[in-house]
N, C-alpha and C positions, 0 to 999 in steps of 0.2 A: 055245634059240632058236638057230638054225643061224648059223654065221660069217658067210654070205653076206648074212643078213638084218641082222646087226649092221654089216657093212661098208656096206650100202646105207643104213641108218639114219644112221651117221655122215657119210656124202657128203651126205645130205639137210640134216641140222642144219648141216654147215659152208656149203652154198649158201644156207640160209635166212638166215646173217647178213649176205651181202650185200644179199639180195633185202629184208630189213627196213630196211636203212639207205636203200636206193634208194627204197623206198615212202614213207619218212618224209620224206625230202627231196623227193620229187615233190609234196608238199602246199604247198611254198613257191612254186616258179615252175619253168617249163619249161627256162629257161636253166640253173637249177642242177641240175635232173634231168639234163640232157644232160651235163653236167660230171661230175656223180657217176657216171653210167653209163659214161662214157667212161674214167674214171680207173679203175673197178672192171675194165673189161673189159682195160685195158692192164696193169694189176697182175696180172690172172689169166693173161694169154697170156705175158707177159714173165717177171715175177719169180716167181709161185707155182710155174710149172711146171719151172723151173731148180731152185728148192727141193726141190720133190717128187722130181724125178729123183735129185737127190743122197740124200735120204733114203730113197728105195727101194733105191738100191744098196746103203747101210748095212744096210737091212733084211734084205737076201739074204746079206751077208757075216757077219753077226753069229752067225746060228745055227750057219753052218759052223765058225766059230772056238770056239762054245762046245761043239759036239759032238765037237770034235778031241781030241787029247792034251792032257794038263794044260799043257803048255808054251804051248798057243796060247789058253787061258783068259784069260791075261793081256792078249791082243790085244783083248778084248771092250772093256774099259775105255779102252784107248789109242785104238782106232778110234773110239768113242764120242766121246771129247773131242777127237780131232782133228776129227771131223766138225762138232761144236759150234762149233769156232774157224773152221773154214771156212765154215759158214754164217752165222756171226755178221760174218765179213769180207765175205762176198758181199752181205749185206743193207746193210752200211754203204756200200760202194763203190757199189752199184747205185743207191742213192737219192740222186740228185743234185736241187739246187733246181729245176733246168730240169724235170725229170720231175713234180716237184709241182706247178708252176704251170701247166703245158701244159692239163690239164682245165679248169681255172678260166679260162682266156683263151678258150675256145671259146665262140661265141655262135651261135643259130639264127638 
């Protein structure tokens, strides 16, 4: 299977998680559907894109460190650990109670 097909199927599966949640919520009421859709869209635009950008930067740096001299191979674990700490910190700081309550307060 080509690499492009694997990447496309991974994107499709990732997208299907939010679609399945929105479809199941849509059976309850239109107000809850609107709140769930707004929350999913806000999370995708603001949060996930920032995290994806950070992970993509790490994805391009790690092969360069691994393919370099032996002294740089130690950097792979160090950079991965640092990025895990930065991503965890970003998730904790960006998740405020106001952002969690906002979509549920929107009514049609």
